[in-house]
C-alpha positions in Angstrom: 23.8 -9.4 2.2 22.2 -13.0 1.7 18.4 -13.5 1.1 16.7 -16.2 3.2 13.4 -18.1 3.0 11.5 -18.5 6.1 8.5 -20.7 6.8 5.8 -18.9 9.0 3.1 -21.1 10.8 -0.6 -20.0 10.1 -2.8 -19.0 12.6 -6.5 -20.0 13.2 -8.3 -20.0 9.9 -6.0 -17.3 7.9 -3.5 -18.7 5.2 0.2 -19.6 6.0 2.9 -17.5 4.8 5.9 -18.5 2.9 8.3 -15.3 3.4 11.3 -14.5 1.0 13.2 -12.1 3.6 15.7 -9.5 2.1 17.8 -7.9 4.3 16.6 -10.0 7.2 19.2 -8.0 9.5 18.3 -4.6 8.5 14.4 -4.8 9.5 12.9 -6.3 12.3 9.2 -7.6 11.1 7.5 -8.1 14.9 4.6 -10.8 15.0 4.9 -14.2 13.3 1.4 -14.5 12.1 1.8 -10.9 10.3 2.6 -10.6 6.2 6.4 -10.8 6.5 6.7 -10.9 2.7 10.2 -8.7 1.7 10.6 -6.7 -1.2 11.8 -8.1 -4.4 14.7 -6.6 -5.6 15.6 -5.5 -2.5 19.4 -6.0 -2.4 22.0 -3.5 -1.7 23.0 -2.5 -4.7 19.2 -1.9 -6.2 17.9 -0.2 -3.0 21.2 2.0 -2.6 20.8 3.1 -6.5 18.1 6.0 -5.9 19.3 9.4 -6.7 19.7 11.8 -3.8 18.5 15.6 -3.6 20.5 16.0 -0.5 24.3 15.9 -0.8 24.5 13.7 2.4 21.9 12.4 5.2 21.7 13.8 8.5 22.3 10.9 10.7 21.2 12.7 13.9 18.9 11.3 16.6 18.6 7.7 18.5 19.8 4.6 16.5 16.4 2.7 16.7 12.8 3.4 15.9 9.7 1.6 15.9 6.7 1.9 13.7 3.5 -0.4 12.9 0.7 -0.6 10.5 0.6 -0.9 6.8 1.1 -4.0 5.2 0.9 -2.3 1.8 4.1 -0.4 2.3 5.9 -3.0 4.5 8.4 -4.1 1.4 9.3 -0.5 0.5 9.9 0.0 4.1 12.3 -2.9 4.1 14.0 -1.1 1.4 13.9 2.3 3.2 15.3 0.8 6.2 18.4 -1.0 4.2 19.3 2.3 2.8 19.3 4.2 6.1 21.3 1.8 7.7 23.8 1.9 4.7 23.9 6.1 5.0 23.7 6.1 8.8 25.5 3.2 10.2 23.9 1.8 13.0 20.6 3.0 12.4 17.6 0.7 12.3 13.9 0.7 12.3 11.4 -1.9 13.5 8.3 -2.1 11.8 5.5 -4.2 12.6 3.2 -4.8 9.6 -0.1 -5.5 11.3 -2.4 -3.2 9.2 -3.4 0.5 8.7 -5.9 0.5 11.4 -3.8 -1.3 14.1 -1.0 1.3 13.2 -3.0 4.1 13.8 -4.1 3.0 17.2 -0.3 2.0 18.3 0.6 5.7 17.1 -2.1 7.2 19.5 -1.1 4.8 22.1 2.4 6.0 22.2 3.6 2.5 21.8 5.5 3.3 18.2 7.2 6.3 16.8 5.4 6.7 13.9 2.4 4.9 12.3 2.2 3.5 8.6 -0.9 3.9 7.2 -2.8 3.5 4.0 -5.8 5.8 4.9 -5.9 9.4 6.9 -6.6 9.4 10.6 -10.5 9.4 11.0 -12.1 12.5 12.4 -12.5 10.7 16.1 -8.6 9.9 16.2 -7.3 13.3 15.2 -7.6 14.8 18.7 -6.5 11.6 20.5 -3.1 11.8 17.7 -2.6 15.3 19.0 -2.4 14.6 22.7 0.0 11.8 22.0 1.8 14.4 20.4 2.0 16.6 23.3 -1.0 18.7 21.7 0.5 19.0 18.6 -1.3 17.9 15.3 -0.3 14.7 13.5 0.9 15.1 10.0 0.4 12.3 7.1 3.1 12.4 4.9 2.5 10.7 1.9 5.9 8.4 1.3 4.7 5.5 -0.8 2.5 5.1 -3.7 1.4 1.5 -4.5 -0.9 0.5 -7.0 -3.8 -2.0 -6.3 -3.9 -5.2 -8.7 -7.0 -7.2 -9.1 -5.2 -10.2 -9.1 -7.3 -13.1 -10.2 -6.9 -17.2 -10.5 -8.8 -18.3 -14.0 -7.2 -21.1 -16.3 -7.0 -19.9 -19.7 -7.5 -16.5 -19.2 -4.3 -14.3 -19.7 -6.0 -11.2 -20.5 -8.8 -9.8 -18.7 -10.3 -6.3 -18.6 -12.7 -5.1 -16.0 -14.3 -1.8 -14.8 -15.4 0.0 -11.7 -18.9 -1.1 -12.2 -18.2 -4.9 -12.6 -15.5 -4.9 -9.6 -18.3 -3.2 -7.5 -21.0 -5.7 -8.6 -18.7 -8.7 -8.2 -17.6 -7.7 -4.8 -21.3 -7.3 -3.8 -22.2 -10.8 -5.0 -24.2 -9.5 -8.0 -22.1 -10.7 -10.9 -21.2 -14.2 -10.1 -20.1 -15.9 -13.1 -17.1 -15.2 -15.2 -19.0 -15.5 -18.5 -21.5 -12.8 -17.3 -22.6 -10.6 -20.0 -21.0 -7.7 -18.6 -17.8 -8.9 -18.4 -18.3 -10.5 -21.8 -18.7 -7.2 -23.2 -15.5 -5.9 -21.9 -13.4 -8.8 -23.3 -14.7 -9.0 -26.7 -13.0 -12.1 -28.6 -12.0 -13.6 -25.3 -13.7 -17.4 -24.4 -14.8 -16.8 -20.7 -15.4 -19.8 -18.9 -18.8 -20.7 -17.1 -17.0 -20.7 -13.7 -17.9 -19.3 -10.2 -16.3 -16.5 -9.3 -15.1 -16.0 -5.5 -13.9 -12.5 -4.3 -11.6 -12.4 -1.8 -11.5 -9.7 0.7 -9.1 -8.2 3.6 -11.0 -9.7 6.9 -8.5 -7.5 8.9 -9.3 -3.3 9.2 -7.3 -2.4 5.9 -6.3 0.8 4.4 -6.4 -1.2 0.9 -9.8 -2.1 1.6 -10.4 1.5 2.3 -8.9 2.7 -0.9 -10.4 -0.2 -3.0 -13.9 0.7 -1.6 -13.3 4.8 -2.2 -12.3 3.7 -5.8 -15.6 2.1 -6.4 -17.8 4.9 -4.7 -16.0 7.4 -6.8 -15.8 5.8 -10.1 -19.1 3.7 -9.7 -21.3 5.6 -7.5 -24.6 4.1 -9.0 -23.4 0.3 -8.8 -21.3 0.4 -5.5 -24.3 1.0 -3.0 -22.2 -0.2 0.1 -20.1 2.5 2.3 -16.5 2.9 2.5 -14.4 2.3 5.4 -11.2 0.1 6.6 -13.6 -2.8 7.0 -15.0 -4.6 3.7 -18.7 -3.7 3.2 -19.3 -5.6 0.1 -21.0 -8.9 1.6 -19.6 -11.2 -0.9 -16.9 -13.8 -1.2 -14.2 -14.9 1.3 -12.0 -12.9 3.5 -8.3 -13.4 4.3 -5.8 -11.5 6.5 -3.5 -9.3 5.5 -1.9 -8.8 2.1 -0.3 -12.0 1.9 -3.2 -13.8 2.9 -5.3 -12.2 0.2 -2.6 -13.4 -2.4 -2.4 -17.1 -1.1 -5.9 -17.3 -1.0 -6.4 -16.3 -4.8 -3.4 -18.7 -5.6 -5.5 -21.5 -3.8 -9.0 -20.9 -5.0 -9.6 -21.5 -8.9 -12.2 -18.5 -10.3 -11.3 -16.0 -7.3 -10.2 -12.3 -7.6 -8.8 -10.1 -5.1 -7.7 -6.7 -4.5 -3.9 -6.7 -3.2 -0.8 -4.5 -3.9 0.9 -5.0 -7.0 4.4 -6.2 -5.7 2.4 -9.1 -3.6 0.6 -10.1 -7.1 3.9 -10.0 -8.7 6.0 -11.9 -6.4 3.1 -14.5 -6.4 3.4 -14.7 -10.2 -0.5 -14.1 -10.6 -2.1 -12.2 -13.3 -3.9 -8.9 -12.8 -7.0 -7.1 -14.8 -6.6 -4.5 -17.0 -8.9 -1.6 -16.0 -11.3 0.5 -18.4 -12.0 4.0 -17.1 -14.0 4.7 -20.0 -11.0 5.5 -22.2 -10.2 2.2 -23.3 -8.2 -0.8 -21.0 -5.1 0.1 -19.1 -2.8 -2.3 -18.2 -0.9 -1.6 -14.9 2.6 -0.6 -15.4 4.4 2.0 -13.6 3.9 4.7 -16.3 0.1 4.3 -16.1 0.1 4.5 -12.3 2.3 7.3 -12.5 0.1 9.1 -14.7 -2.9 8.9 -12.5 -0.5 9.9 -9.4 0.4 12.9 -11.5 -3.5 14.0 -11.3 -3.7 14.0 -7.5 -4.1 17.1 -5.5 -3.5 17.7 -1.8 -6.7 18.2 0.4 -5.5 21.5 2.0 -2.3 23.7 2.0 0.5 23.4 4.9 2.3 20.2 6.4 -0.3 17.8 6.7 -0.1 16.2 3.4 -3.5 14.2 2.9 -4.4 13.9 -0.6 -7.6 14.3 -2.1 -7.8 11.0 -4.1 -11.0 11.9 -6.1 -8.8 13.3 -8.5 -7.0 9.5 -9.1 -9.9 7.2 -8.6 -12.3 9.2 -10.9 -9.8 10.0 -13.6 -10.8 9.3 -17.2 -7.8 10.1 -18.8 -6.5 7.6 -21.3 -3.7 5.6 -20.3 -4.2 6.1 -16.3 -4.3 3.4 -14.4 -6.8 4.5 -11.5 -6.7 2.2 -8.3 -3.4 3.5 -6.7 -3.2 3.9 -3.1 -1.0 6.3 -1.1 0.4 5.4 1.9 1.1 7.7 4.4 3.8 7.9 7.6 1.6 9.5 10.5 4.3 11.6 12.8 4.0 14.3 15.3 4.6 17.5 13.8 6.0 18.5 17.0 6.3 17.1 20.5 9.0 14.3 20.3 11.8 14.3 22.3 14.9 15.6 20.3 16.7 12.1 19.9 13.4 10.6 18.4 12.8 13.8 16.4 16.0 14.1 14.8 16.0 9.9 13.9 12.3 10.3 12.3 13.5 13.0 10.1 16.6 11.5 9.4 14.7 8.1 8.4 12.2 9.8 6.3 14.3 12.1 4.4 16.8 9.1 3.4 13.9 7.3 2.4 12.1 10.1 0.3 15.6 10.9 -1.3 18.2 7.7 -1.5 15.2 5.0 -0.9 13.5 5.4 -3.9 15.7 3.4 -6.5 14.5 -0.1 -5.5 10.6 0.6 -5.6 9.7 -0.3 -8.8 11.2 -3.9 -8.7 9.3 -4.2 -5.3 5.7 -3.4 -7.2 5.8 0.5 -6.0 6.0 3.7 -7.8 8.8 6.1 -6.9 7.7 9.6 -5.6 6.8 12.3 -8.4 9.1 15.2 -8.2 6.1 17.7 -7.2 5.1 15.4 -4.2 9.2 14.9 -3.2 9.7 18.6 -2.7 6.6 19.0 -0.8 7.1 16.2 1.1 11.0 16.9 2.1 9.5 20.7 3.1 7.3 19.0 5.8 9.7 16.4 6.9 12.2 19.4 7.7 9.5 21.0 9.4 8.9 18.5 12.2 10.3 19.6 15.5 
């Protein structure tokens, strides 16, 4: 399958997007103004190389599914869709990466079969989601883990160490220069320029923003005096639409720093900061992110797999990179018609098993085994 390149037109004041599209025939990305970056390493061979705990895929149900939401997981979904089409000929998921908030809304409105979201349903949405599911609860299935990179544009600085306190003060506008004493103390021996800092944040409703602010609230409760949530609360910097917009804004703005999924920073060739949790600076790698994920706990028993992310964000374990988000597929536990239920289970099962092989090269962390086992149990319980 060939990999092409598509130029998208910018909308309003958002940044234009140049898209490298892998498996374009397999994935329908609706919405021309959206974040249509494809997964790096998304070739048929790499995507299909993941190990499977199932002997064969169950390919029941309808051929076409629809989903909408998280831009953080869109590259993983592209890989999963490619593998699903290989395992189950004729199957295809149309995924619209409009952001987590929009995805939850479209799921509740019954416009898509499931939502991709970096955050759980809000309390006010839970009852509406159950109603959409025929008075059955909606479940959160953590299918994709993605580290959040603190990508920066600072000439002459190839290595940068930050911590939760300095990040909180940067995104609240209290630290405004790169040679601020607080940053210099974390970067002993480095020459930091007297350059103004431009924080770049997500201007749209974003689960990445929600997770970033939850990290700051957990890891730097005294420094981060703002709230959490899908809307940016810090009050400093410049906004950009979606993950691709943040990436391109950082690329275009000397002195800038932004929070974005690792895969987007990798594709753009942007450096990203190490984070010091108190046990020394930690570089963002699969191993360091995986070490933090291993510490995560579920919020409750049962098949609704909402994670207690405080156990990740507040980690002090040496060698653990704490800024990791879990992206959920929000599905009906029951209430689908039989063809939709079978197709949803087929897609999710193939993704959890065979779809893991290409995730690392796309900037994600493959599912830890303990999560995978419980995830598959929940998937099979969908009615």
